[in-house]
VEXGU-690849 format. One record per residue: residue in one letter; x, y, z of N, C-alpha, C, O, CB in turn. Coordinates in steps of 0.2 Angstrom, whole numbers, padded with zeros to 4 digits, always signed. Glycine has a CB too. Example, Ala and Ser with C-alpha at 12.3 -4.5 7.8 and 13.67 -1.06 7.14 Angstrom:
BEGIN
A+0066-0028+0039+0062-0022+0039+0066-0016+0039+0071-0017+0042+0057-0022+0045S+0064-0011+0035+0068-0005+0036+0064+0000+0039+0067+0006+0040+0070-0003+0029
END
This chain:
BEGIN
M+0004-0006+0000+0000+0000+0000+0004+0006+0000+0002+0011-0003-0005+0000+0006V+0010+0006+0003+0014+0012+0004+0018+0013-0003+0021+0018-0004+0019+0012+0010D+0019+0008-0006+0024+0008-0012+0019+0006-0018+0020+0000-0021+0030+0003-0012P+0015+0010-0021+0010+0008-0026+0013+0007-0033+0010+0003-0036+0005+0014-0027N+0019+0009-0034+0022+0008-0040+0027+0001-0040+0030-0001-0045+0026+0013-0043M+0027-0001-0034+0031-0007-0032+0038-0008-0035+0040-0013-0037+0027-0013-0035D+0041-0002-0034+0048-0002-0036+0053-0003-0030+0059-0003-0031+0050+0005-0039G+0050-0005-0024+0054-0007-0019+0057-0001-0015+0060-0002-0010+0060-0011-0021L+0055+0005-0017+0057+0011-0013+0051+0015-0011+0046+0015-0015+0062+0015-0017V+0051+0018-0006+0045+0022-0004+0048+0030-0004+0052+0032+0000+0042+0021+0003S+0045+0033-0009+0047+0040-0010+0043+0045-0004+0038+0042-0002+0046+0043-0017L+0045+0051-0003+0042+0055+0001+0035+0056-0001+0030+0056+0003+0046+0062+0002Q+0034+0057-0008+0027+0058-0010+0023+0052-0009+0017+0053-0007+0027+0059-0018E+0025+0046-0010+0021+0040-0009+0020+0039-0001+0014+0037+0001+0025+0034-0011Y+0025+0041+0003+0023+0041+0010+0018+0046+0012+0013+0044+0016+0030+0042+0014M+0019+0052+0010+0014+0057+0012+0007+0055+0009+0002+0056+0013+0016+0064+0009A+0006+0052+0003+0000+0050+0000-0003+0045+0005-0009+0045+0006+0000+0048-0007F+0001+0040+0007-0001+0035+0011-0004+0037+0018-0009+0036+0020+0004+0030+0012M+0000+0042+0021-0002+0045+0027-0008+0049+0027-0013+0048+0031+0004+0049+0030I-0009+0053+0021-0015+0056+0020-0021+0052+0019-0026+0053+0022-0014+0061+0014S-0020+0046+0016-0026+0042+0015-0028+0038+0021-0033+0037+0023-0024+0036+0010R-0023+0037+0026-0024+0034+0032-0028+0039+0037-0032+0037+0040-0017+0032+0036E-0025+0045+0036-0029+0050+0041-0036+0052+0038-0040+0053+0042-0024+0057+0040T-0037+0052+0032-0043+0053+0029-0049+0048+0031-0055+0049+0030-0043+0055+0022E-0046+0042+0032-0051+0037+0034-0055+0039+0040-0061+0037+0041-0047+0030+0035N-0052+0043+0045-0055+0045+0051-0058+0052+0051-0060+0055+0056-0050+0044+0056I-0059+0055+0045-0061+0062+0044-0069+0062+0046-0073+0058+0044-0060+0065+0037Q-0070+0066+0051-0077+0067+0053-0080+0073+0051-0086+0074+0052-0077+0066+0060S-0076+0078+0049-0079+0085+0047-0075+0088+0042-0070+0087+0040-0080+0089+0054I-0079+0094+0039-0075+0098+0034-0069+0101+0038-0064+0102+0034-0080+0103+0032S-0070+0103+0044-0064+0106+0047-0058+0101+0047-0052+0103+0047-0066+0107+0055D-0059+0094+0048-0054+0090+0048-0050+0090+0041-0044+0090+0041-0056+0082+0049I-0054+0091+0036-0050+0091+0029-0047+0097+0028-0041+0097+0026-0056+0090+0024I-0049+0103+0031-0046+0109+0030-0039+0109+0034-0034+0111+0032-0050+0115+0033Q-0040+0106+0040-0034+0105+0044-0028+0101+0041-0022+0102+0041-0035+0102+0051A-0031+0096+0037-0026+0092+0033-0023+0096+0028-0016+0095+0027-0030+0086+0030F-0026+0100+0024-0023+0104+0019-0018+0109+0023-0013+0110+0020-0028+0108+0015R-0021+0112+0028-0016+0117+0032-0010+0113+0034-0004+0117+0034-0020+0119+0038A-0010+0107+0036-0004+0103+0038+0001+0103+0032+0007+0102+0033-0006+0097+0041L-0002+0103+0026+0003+0102+0020+0007+0108+0018+0011+0108+0015-0001+0100+0014T+0004+0114+0021+0008+0120+0019+0014+0121+0024+0015+0118+0029+0003+0126+0021Q+0019+0125+0021+0025+0126+0025+0024+0130+0031+0027+0129+0036+0030+0130+0021N+0019+0134+0031+0017+0138+0037+0010+0137+0038+0005+0139+0035+0018+0146+0036A+0008+0133+0044+0002+0131+0045-0003+0136+0046-0009+0135+0047+0002+0126+0051E-0001+0143+0047-0006+0148+0048-0008+0151+0041-0013+0155+0041-0002+0154+0052K-0006+0149+0035-0008+0151+0029-0015+0149+0027-0016+0143+0028-0003+0150+0024P-0019+0153+0024-0025+0151+0022-0025+0149+0015-0031+0149+0012-0030+0157+0023Y-0019+0148+0012-0019+0145+0005-0013+0140+0005-0009+0139+0010-0017+0151+0001I-0013+0137-0001-0008+0132-0002-0005+0133-0009-0009+0136-0014-0011+0125-0002T+0001+0132-0010+0004+0133-0017+0004+0126-0021+0003+0121-0018+0012+0135-0016S+0005+0127-0027+0005+0121-0031+0011+0117-0030+0011+0110-0030+0005+0123-0039N+0017+0120-0028+0023+0116-0026+0021+0111-0020+0023+0106-0019+0029+0120-0024E+0017+0114-0015+0016+0111-0009+0011+0105-0010+0011+0100-0007+0013+0115-0003I+0006+0106-0015+0002+0101-0017+0005+0095-0020+0004+0089-0018-0004+0104-0021Y+0009+0097-0025+0013+0092-0029+0018+0088-0024+0020+0082-0026+0016+0094-0035A+0021+0091-0019+0026+0088-0015+0022+0083-0010+0026+0079-0008+0029+0093-0011N+0016+0084-0009+0013+0080-0004+0007+0075-0007+0005+0070-0003+0010+0084+0001L+0005+0076-0013+0000+0072-0015+0002+0068-0022+0007+0070-0025-0007+0076-0017S-0001+0063-0024+0000+0060-0030-0001+0065-0036-0005+0070-0035-0004+0053-0031K+0002+0064-0041+0001+0068-0047-0007+0069-0049-0009+0074-0050+0004+0066-0053E-0010+0063-0048-0018+0063-0050-0022+0067-0045-0026+0071-0047-0020+0056-0050Q-0020+0066-0038-0023+0070-0033-0022+0077-0034-0026+0082-0033-0021+0067-0026A-0016+0079-0035-0014+0086-0036-0017+0089-0042-0019+0095-0041-0006+0087-0036D-0017+0086-0047-0020+0088-0053-0027+0090-0052-0030+0095-0054-0019+0084-0059Y-0031+0085-0049-0038+0086-0047-0039+0092-0043-0043+0097-0044-0041+0080-0044C-0035+0093-0037-0036+0098-0033-0035+0105-0037-0039+0110-0036-0031+0098-0027L-0029+0105-0040-0028+0112-0043-0033+0114-0049-0034+0119-0050-0021+0111-0046S-0035+0109-0052-0040+0110-0057-0047+0112-0055-0051+0115-0058-0041+0104-0062H-0048+0111-0048-0054+0113-0045-0054+0119-0040-0059+0121-0038-0057+0107-0042M-0048+0120-0038-0047+0126-0033-0046+0132-0036-0044+0133-0042-0040+0124-0029K-0049+0137-0033-0049+0144-0035-0042+0147-0033-0040+0145-0028-0055+0148-0033L-0040+0152-0037-0034+0156-0034-0036+0159-0028-0041+0162-0027-0031+0160-0040Y-0031+0160-0023-0032+0163-0017-0032+0171-0018-0027+0173-0021-0027+0161-0012A-0037+0174-0016-0036+0182-0016-0036+0184-0009-0040+0182-0004-0043+0185-0020D-0032+0189-0007-0031+0192-0001-0038+0195+0001-0040+0200-0003-0025+0197+0000P-0041+0194+0007-0047+0196+0008-0047+0204+0010-0052+0207+0009-0050+0193+0014K-0042+0207+0012-0041+0214+0013-0040+0218+0007-0044+0223+0006-0035+0215+0017T-0037+0215+0002-0035+0219-0004-0039+0217-0010-0040+0220-0015-0028+0219-0006G-0041+0210-0010-0044+0207-0016-0039+0205-0021-0041+0202-0026-0049+0212-0019S-0033+0206-0020-0028+0204-0025-0026+0197-0024-0025+0194-0019-0022+0209-0025V-0025+0194-0030-0023+0187-0030-0015+0186-0029-0011+0190-0032-0025+0183-0037I-0013+0182-0025-0006+0180-0023-0004+0175-0028-0007+0170-0028-0005+0178-0016K+0001+0176-0032+0004+0172-0037+0005+0165-0034+0008+0164-0029+0010+0174-0040D+0002+0160-0038+0003+0153-0037+0000+0151-0030+0003+0146-0026+0010+0151-0037T-0005+0153-0028-0008+0151-0022-0016+0149-0023-0019+0152-0027-0008+0157-0016Y-0018+0144-0019-0025+0142-0020-0028+0141-0014-0026+0140-0008-0024+0134-0023D-0035+0143-0014-0039+0143-0008-0042+0136-0007-0047+0134-0009-0045+0148-0010Y-0038+0133-0002-0041+0126+0000-0047+0126+0004-0051+0121+0004-0035+0122+0004E-0048+0131+0008-0054+0131+0012-0060+0132+0008-0065+0128+0009-0054+0137+0017E-0060+0136+0003-0066+0137-0002-0067+0130-0006-0073+0128-0007-0065+0143-0007F-0061+0127-0008-0062+0121-0011-0065+0115-0007-0070+0112-0010-0055+0118-0013V-0063+0115-0001-0067+0110+0003-0074+0111+0004-0078+0107+0004-0063+0109+0010Q-0075+0118+0006-0082+0120+0007-0087+0118+0000-0092+0116+0001-0083+0127+0008T-0084+0119-0006-0087+0118-0012-0089+0111-0013-0094+0109-0015-0083+0121-0018L-0083+0107-0011-0084+0099-0012-0090+0097-0008-0094+0092-0010-0078+0096-0010F-0091+0099-0002-0096+0096+0003-0102+0100+0003-0107+0098+0006-0093+0097+0010N-0103+0105-0001-0109+0109-0002-0113+0107-0008-0118+0110-0010-0108+0116-0001Q-0110+0103-0012-0113+0101-0019-0119+0097-0018-0122+0095-0023-0108+0098-0023
END
């Protein structure tokens, strides 16, 4: 399960994807998912995630899905978009409110 491509090595990406899948088995709320995304960011206080952080921690398929469905993050004070940042909170809210 930890080595899906069965090459005998476990990359950091494979390990993180495995740990995320294990953690998400016990998710009980939207807040839990938001916290999981927050944990993937370099600074857990950020209300956004970068594409590098997503690709570093999820499989390519998972990352592609997230990025294709996430809106760019806009600073709530100025309304300006911060380059290469994505609004994971809005993404999670949208997924569960459909």
